[in-house]
C-alpha positions in Angstrom: -20.9 57.3 -35.1 -20.8 61.1 -35.0 -18.8 62.6 -37.7 -17.6 66.0 -38.9 -18.4 64.9 -42.4 -21.9 66.2 -42.0 -21.7 69.7 -43.4 -24.4 72.3 -42.6 -22.5 75.0 -44.4 -25.1 74.9 -47.2 -27.7 76.3 -44.8 -27.9 79.4 -42.7 -30.4 80.7 -40.2 -32.0 84.0 -41.1 -33.3 86.0 -38.2 -36.5 87.9 -39.2 -37.4 90.9 -37.2 -40.1 90.1 -34.6 -40.0 86.4 -35.4 -37.6 83.7 -34.2 -37.6 82.1 -37.6 -35.9 79.0 -38.8 -35.8 79.7 -42.5 -33.3 77.6 -44.4 -31.4 79.4 -47.2 -29.1 77.6 -49.6 -26.2 78.5 -51.7 -27.2 76.1 -54.5 -30.3 74.3 -55.6 -30.9 70.6 -56.0 -33.4 68.6 -58.0 -37.2 69.1 -57.5 -38.3 67.9 -54.1 -42.0 67.1 -54.8 -44.4 66.4 -57.6 -45.5 70.1 -57.2 -43.3 73.0 -57.9 -41.3 73.9 -54.8 -40.1 77.4 -54.1 -37.0 76.1 -52.3 -34.6 73.3 -53.4 -33.2 71.8 -50.2 -30.5 69.1 -50.3 -31.3 66.3 -47.9 -35.1 66.4 -48.1 -37.1 63.5 -49.7 -36.7 63.3 -53.5 -39.4 62.3 -56.0 -39.3 59.0 -57.9 -37.8 57.0 -55.1 -37.0 53.3 -55.8 -40.1 51.2 -55.6 -40.4 49.3 -52.4 -41.6 45.7 -52.6 -44.1 46.4 -49.8 -45.6 49.4 -51.6 -46.5 47.5 -54.8 -49.4 48.0 -55.3 -49.9 51.3 -53.5 -52.2 51.3 -50.5 -55.6 53.0 -50.9 -54.5 56.0 -48.8 -51.1 56.3 -50.6 -52.0 59.7 -52.2 -54.8 60.8 -49.8 -55.4 64.4 -49.1 -58.2 64.5 -46.5 -59.1 68.0 -47.7 -58.5 69.1 -51.3 -56.8 72.3 -50.3 -54.1 72.6 -47.6 -55.9 74.2 -44.6 -53.8 77.3 -44.3 -56.4 79.4 -42.5 -56.8 77.1 -39.5 -54.6 76.8 -36.4 -54.2 73.1 -35.5 -53.5 71.7 -32.1 -50.7 69.6 -33.7 -48.9 69.4 -37.0 -47.0 66.1 -37.4 -44.4 66.0 -40.2 -44.0 62.5 -41.4 -46.3 59.5 -41.8 -44.1 56.6 -40.9 -44.4 54.5 -37.8 -43.3 57.4 -35.5 -45.8 59.9 -36.9 -48.6 57.4 -37.3 -48.2 56.1 -33.7 -48.0 59.7 -32.3 -51.3 60.7 -34.1 -53.0 57.5 -32.9 -51.9 58.0 -29.3 -53.0 61.6 -29.3 -56.4 60.9 -30.7 -56.9 58.0 -28.3 -56.3 60.5 -25.5 -58.6 63.2 -26.9 -60.6 62.6 -30.1 -61.4 66.3 -30.3 -57.9 67.3 -31.1 -57.2 68.9 -34.5 -54.2 67.2 -36.0 -52.7 67.8 -39.5 -50.1 65.3 -40.8 -48.0 66.3 -43.8 -46.0 63.8 -45.8 -43.5 64.8 -48.4 -44.4 61.9 -50.7 -47.0 59.1 -50.4 -48.3 57.8 -47.1 -45.8 55.7 -45.1 -43.4 55.8 -48.0 -40.2 56.5 -46.1 -38.1 54.1 -44.0 -41.1 52.4 -42.5 -42.4 51.4 -45.9 -39.0 50.3 -47.1 -37.6 48.2 -44.3 -36.8 44.5 -44.1 -40.2 43.3 -42.8 -39.2 42.4 -39.2 -40.8 43.3 -36.0 -38.5 41.9 -33.3 -36.7 42.7 -30.1 -33.3 42.1 -31.6 -31.0 44.3 -29.5 -30.7 41.8 -26.7 -26.9 41.7 -27.3 -26.7 45.2 -25.8 -27.8 44.2 -22.3 -24.3 43.6 -20.8 -23.0 46.8 -22.3 -26.1 48.7 -21.2 -25.7 47.5 -17.6 -22.0 48.5 -17.6 -22.7 51.9 -19.0 -26.1 52.9 -17.5 -26.6 50.6 -14.6 -29.1 47.7 -14.2 -32.3 49.8 -13.7 -31.8 51.8 -16.9 -30.6 48.8 -18.9 -33.8 47.0 -17.9 -35.9 50.0 -18.9 -34.3 49.9 -22.4 -34.8 46.1 -22.8 -38.4 46.2 -21.6 -39.1 49.2 -23.8 -38.0 47.1 -26.8 -40.0 44.0 -26.0 -43.1 45.9 -24.9 -43.0 48.0 -28.1 -43.0 44.8 -30.3 -45.8 43.4 -28.2 -47.8 46.5 -28.5 -47.5 46.7 -32.3 -48.6 43.1 -32.5 -51.6 43.7 -30.3 -52.6 46.8 -32.3 -52.4 44.9 -35.6 -54.5 42.1 -34.3 -57.1 44.0 -32.3 -57.8 46.2 -35.3 -57.7 43.4 -37.9 -55.0 45.0 -40.0 -54.1 43.0 -43.1 -50.3 43.1 -43.1 -49.3 39.5 -43.1 -48.3 39.9 -39.5 -46.9 36.5 -38.6 -45.4 34.9 -35.4 -42.0 33.4 -36.2 -39.1 31.8 -34.6 -36.2 34.1 -35.4 -32.4 33.7 -34.8 -29.2 35.6 -34.8 -26.9 33.2 -36.8 -23.2 33.4 -36.4 -20.4 32.6 -38.9 -17.4 33.4 -36.7 -16.4 32.0 -33.3 -15.5 35.4 -31.8 -18.9 36.9 -32.6 -20.8 33.9 -31.3 -18.7 33.9 -28.1 -19.7 37.5 -27.5 -23.4 36.7 -28.1 -23.3 33.7 -25.7 -21.7 35.8 -23.0 -24.4 38.4 -23.4 -27.2 35.8 -23.2 -25.6 34.1 -20.1 -25.3 37.6 -18.5 -29.0 38.2 -19.1 -29.8 34.7 -17.7 -27.9 35.5 -14.5 -29.7 38.9 -14.3 -33.0 37.1 -14.7 -32.3 34.8 -11.8 -31.7 37.8 -9.6 -34.5 40.0 -10.9 -37.0 37.6 -12.4 -39.8 40.2 -12.5 -37.8 42.8 -14.2 -36.2 41.1 -17.2 -38.4 41.1 -20.4 -40.1 37.8 -21.1 -38.7 36.3 -24.4 -36.6 33.2 -23.9 -33.3 33.1 -25.8 -32.0 29.7 -26.6 -28.3 29.1 -27.5 -27.5 26.5 -30.2 -23.9 25.5 -30.6 -21.9 23.9 -33.4 -23.5 20.9 -35.1 -26.6 21.3 -33.0 -27.1 24.7 -34.5 -26.5 23.5 -38.0 -28.9 20.6 -37.7 -31.6 22.6 -36.1 -31.4 25.6 -38.4 -30.3 23.7 -41.5 -27.8 26.3 -42.4 -24.5 24.5 -43.3 -21.9 27.1 -42.4 -22.9 28.6 -39.1 -21.0 28.0 -35.9 -23.9 28.9 -33.6 -27.3 30.5 -33.2 -29.5 32.4 -30.7 -33.2 31.8 -31.2 -36.2 33.7 -29.9 -39.8 34.7 -30.7 -40.5 37.6 -33.1 -42.7 38.6 -36.1 -42.6 39.3 -39.8 -45.0 41.6 -41.6 -45.7 44.0 -44.4 -44.6 47.1 -42.5 -46.2 49.4 -45.1 -49.6 47.9 -44.6 -49.2 47.9 -40.8 -48.6 51.6 -40.7 -51.2 52.5 -43.4 -53.7 50.6 -41.2 -52.6 52.7 -38.2 -53.1 55.8 -40.3 -56.6 54.7 -41.3 -57.4 54.2 -37.6 -56.5 57.9 -37.0 -58.2 59.1 -40.1 -61.5 57.7 -38.8 -60.9 59.8 -35.6 -60.4 63.0 -37.6 -56.8 63.1 -38.6 -56.2 65.3 -41.7 -53.6 63.7 -43.9 -51.9 65.7 -46.6 -49.6 63.5 -48.8 -47.2 64.9 -51.4 -46.8 68.0 -49.3 -43.2 68.8 -48.5 -42.3 70.6 -45.3 -39.6 73.2 -46.2 -39.0 75.2 -43.1 -40.2 75.8 -39.5 -41.0 79.3 -38.2 -41.3 79.8 -34.5 -43.6 82.8 -33.9 -42.4 85.5 -31.5 -45.7 85.6 -29.8 -48.7 83.3 -29.9 -51.5 84.3 -32.3 -55.1 84.8 -31.0 -55.8 81.3 -32.0 -52.8 80.0 -30.0 -50.4 79.3 -32.9 -46.8 79.1 -31.9 -45.4 77.7 -35.1 -45.7 78.0 -38.9 -44.7 75.2 -41.2 -43.9 76.3 -44.7 -44.7 73.7 -47.4 -44.6 73.6 -51.2 -48.4 74.1 -51.1 -48.6 76.9 -48.6 -48.0 77.6 -44.9 -49.8 76.0 -42.0 -50.1 77.1 -38.4 -50.1 75.0 -35.2 -49.9 75.2 -31.5 -47.4 72.4 -31.5 -45.3 70.7 -34.1 -43.9 67.1 -34.1 -40.9 66.1 -36.2 -41.3 62.5 -37.2 -38.9 63.0 -40.1 -36.2 60.4 -39.2 -33.2 60.6 -41.6 -34.5 63.8 -43.2 -34.5 65.7 -39.9 -31.1 67.5 -40.3 -32.2 69.0 -43.6 -35.3 70.5 -42.1 -33.9 71.6 -38.7 -30.5 73.3 -38.7 -30.3 73.2 -34.9 -30.5 69.4 -34.9 -28.0 69.2 -37.8 -25.6 71.4 -35.9 -25.3 68.9 -33.0 -23.7 66.3 -35.4 -25.6 63.8 -33.3 -27.8 62.5 -36.2 -26.6 60.7 -39.3 -28.7 59.8 -42.3 -27.8 56.4 -43.7 -29.1 54.8 -46.9 -30.0 51.2 -46.4 -30.7 48.7 -49.1 -33.1 45.7 -49.4 -33.8 43.1 -52.1 -36.7 40.7 -52.6 -35.4 37.4 -54.1 -36.9 33.9 -54.8 -35.0 30.6 -54.6 -35.2 28.0 -57.4 -35.8 25.2 -54.9 -39.3 24.3 -53.7 -39.8 25.9 -50.3 -43.3 24.7 -49.6 -42.4 22.1 -46.9 -39.1 23.5 -45.9 -39.4 24.9 -42.3 -36.3 27.0 -42.9 -38.6 29.3 -44.9 -41.0 29.7 -42.0 -38.4 31.7 -39.9 -36.7 35.0 -39.9 -33.1 35.7 -39.1 -30.1 38.0 -39.1 -26.5 37.3 -39.7 -24.5 39.9 -37.7 -21.0 38.9 -38.7 -20.9 38.4 -42.4 -17.9 40.1 -44.0 -20.3 42.4 -45.9 -22.0 43.6 -42.7 -25.1 42.6 -40.9 -27.7 40.9 -43.1 -31.3 40.5 -42.1 -33.7 38.0 -43.8 -37.5 37.6 -43.6 -39.1 34.7 -45.6 -42.6 35.5 -46.9 -45.2 33.4 -45.2 -47.9 31.2 -46.9 -50.7 33.4 -48.2 -48.4 36.5 -48.6 -47.5 38.0 -51.9 -44.7 35.9 -53.4 -44.9 33.4 -50.5 -41.7 31.5 -50.2 -39.6 34.4 -51.4 -37.1 36.2 -49.2 -36.6 39.8 -48.3 -33.0 40.4 -47.5 -31.3 43.7 -46.5 -28.0 45.0 -45.1 -24.4 44.7 -46.4 -23.7 48.5 -46.2 -20.0 47.6 -45.5 -19.7 46.9 -49.2 -19.9 50.7 -49.8 -16.8 52.8 -49.3 -18.9 55.4 -47.4 -21.0 52.7 -45.6 -23.8 54.7 -47.2 -23.5 57.4 -44.5 -24.9 60.9 -45.1 -26.7 59.7 -48.2 -30.4 60.8 -48.5 -31.0 59.8 -52.1 -33.3 56.8 -52.2 -34.0 57.2 -55.9 -31.0 54.9 -56.7 -29.5 51.6 -55.6 -25.8 50.7 -54.9 -25.0 48.1 -57.5 -22.3 46.5 -55.4 -24.6 46.0 -52.4 -27.3 44.7 -54.7 -24.9 42.1 -56.1 -23.9 41.0 -52.6 -27.6 40.8 -51.4 -28.6 38.7 -54.5 -25.9 36.2 -53.7 -26.1 36.2 -49.9 -29.4 34.3 -49.6 -28.0 31.3 -51.5 -24.8 31.5 -49.5 -26.4 31.5 -46.1 -29.3 29.1 -46.8 -27.0 26.7 -48.6 -27.4 25.0 -52.0 -29.7 22.3 -50.7 -32.3 24.7 -49.3 -32.0 27.4 -51.9 -31.3 25.7 -55.2 -28.9 26.6 -58.0 -30.3 30.0 -59.1 -32.0 33.2 -57.7 -34.7 35.3 -59.2 -34.6 38.9 -58.3 -38.0 40.4 -57.7 -37.0 43.9 -56.6 -34.3 46.1 -55.2 -34.9 49.3 -53.3 -33.3 51.8 -50.8 -34.5 53.8 -47.9 -33.1 56.4 -45.5 -32.7 55.7 -41.8 -31.1 57.8 -39.1 -28.4 56.8 -36.7 -27.1 58.2 -33.5 -23.8 57.6 -31.7 -25.4 55.6 -28.8 -27.9 53.7 -31.0 -31.0 55.3 -29.4 -33.7 57.6 -30.9 -34.3 61.2 -30.0 -37.6 61.7 -28.3 -38.9 64.8 -26.6 -39.0 68.6 -26.8 -36.4 70.4 -28.8 -34.5 72.6 -26.3 -35.3 76.3 -26.3 -38.1 75.8 -28.9 -41.4 75.8 -27.0 -43.9 73.5 -28.7 -41.5 71.8 -31.1 -41.1 68.1 -30.4 -39.1 65.3 -32.0 -39.5 61.5 -32.4 -36.7 60.8 -34.8 -33.6 58.7 -35.5 -34.8 55.2 -34.8 -31.5 53.7 -35.8 -33.2 51.3 -38.2 -35.1 49.8 -35.3 -38.4 51.7 -35.5 -40.7 48.8 -35.1 -39.1 48.1 -31.7 -38.7 51.7 -30.6 -41.2 54.0 -32.1 -44.6 52.9 -30.9 -43.8 53.1 -27.2 -41.7 56.3 -27.8 -44.9 57.8 -29.2 -46.7 56.9 -26.0 -44.0 58.6 -23.9 -44.0 61.6 -26.2 -47.7 62.1 -25.9 -47.3 62.0 -22.1 -44.7 64.7 -22.4 -46.9 66.9 -24.7 -50.2 66.5 -22.9 -49.2 66.0 -19.2 -45.8 67.7 -19.1 -44.1 64.7 -17.6 -42.1 61.7 -18.8 -43.4 58.2 -17.8 -41.1 56.3 -15.4 -40.8 53.3 -17.7 -39.3 55.5 -20.5 -35.5 55.3 -20.8 -33.8 58.6 -20.1 -31.2 57.5 -22.7 -33.9 58.3 -25.4 -34.4 61.9 -24.4 -33.9 64.4 -27.3 -32.0 66.9 -25.2 -28.9 64.7 -24.9 -27.9 65.6 -28.4 -27.3 69.2 -27.3 -25.8 68.1 -24.0 -23.2 66.0 -25.8 -22.5 68.9 -28.2 -21.9 71.3 -25.2 -19.6 68.8 -23.5 -17.6 68.4 -26.7 -17.2 72.2 -26.9 -15.9 72.5 -23.3 
């Protein structure tokens, strides 16, 4: 999915005498980037007044938290983490679990967990099982199994964290399904599942434990009660309020000493030519001042290219605007088991659609959160980082999609729209995140570009990243396909 459309011509790297400094300069300004006055206007960074996410209404009690009134510019931190979504929150929590004496500053451009994490579709599921056959063909069985286990283990770990810490996020066990409308897509899915079953027979201790059941034809329609599908693959997963899950994770770290500074926009990164007496290697310039740190972690997802020209220049990362709607059917859903499940429809003409029904006891129980349909946009919403607006065509499709896929009997004759919103994700050509040290920039680390699959990639990625940062090694279970350095390796290969 790499593309030359991404232009970094608006930014240049200024070399400051005595300092290897990544200062971003621009030929034109954009709208204000934060509620505070910002000295730089950087296209591609988070904008104020983003569309209101269903999950973030009302705001969490830590939404606008600043642990200290003033930004601690005089102190040198052990770590500065930029971004407070699932990647940043998990990294902070994993670091503090290892060593509660660490000084960690987290800066967030807007409110806590207000980026892609607080704007997603409400799923926590290992849904990339269809990739197994291709992963084996491309990477071999051992690496493919590492990827598959990484996904399942990550989902299990998020579940265990939420429950062991009593986080109130409507975290619910559900039966989920990939529902297919076309014979060709369903045939491909069946082949992938059968391949995985054969692999499990040969390597029963290595294949992740989550039984996938294939439902064909009328059996699928009778079981799932969706009238138009040709088949389904069902398995176990979870739905949740992702915003509350991650805010709960942040609160866990706040109790251990994390300093969270919301509404604090990172504008540039400066790598110091030599360490200061306090050990600082990096400065992070924000709209409220400059902070110093021994190490910096980028947990900035789709906004990463705007902050780091080196990553942008690889053309390996692509911001994409995703869109979600919360809608309510006119039919009574109280005793309808269809509304106790989650699902995705990979092969609709409008693009993959994912749906999470809100469980009993949740806000707007019985309503449905539905996202996807980026194919309705001429640009597929690629290279768009403006989440202050919605795409009206996509909204129109999402509003009607739920009634279409559930069927008139389940849904009823009309739809009430509760909310529409957008969020910025980050995609890579191979579908995997970038995790690890940024090449040739000692002390700068990345855990970015979750490909819209952060709930199934980020938590365990943070565990691996903390191993890299604190022990200088990568755990054996971590897929090498996730390593950040591959973005630069691909770039070099393309240049040869």
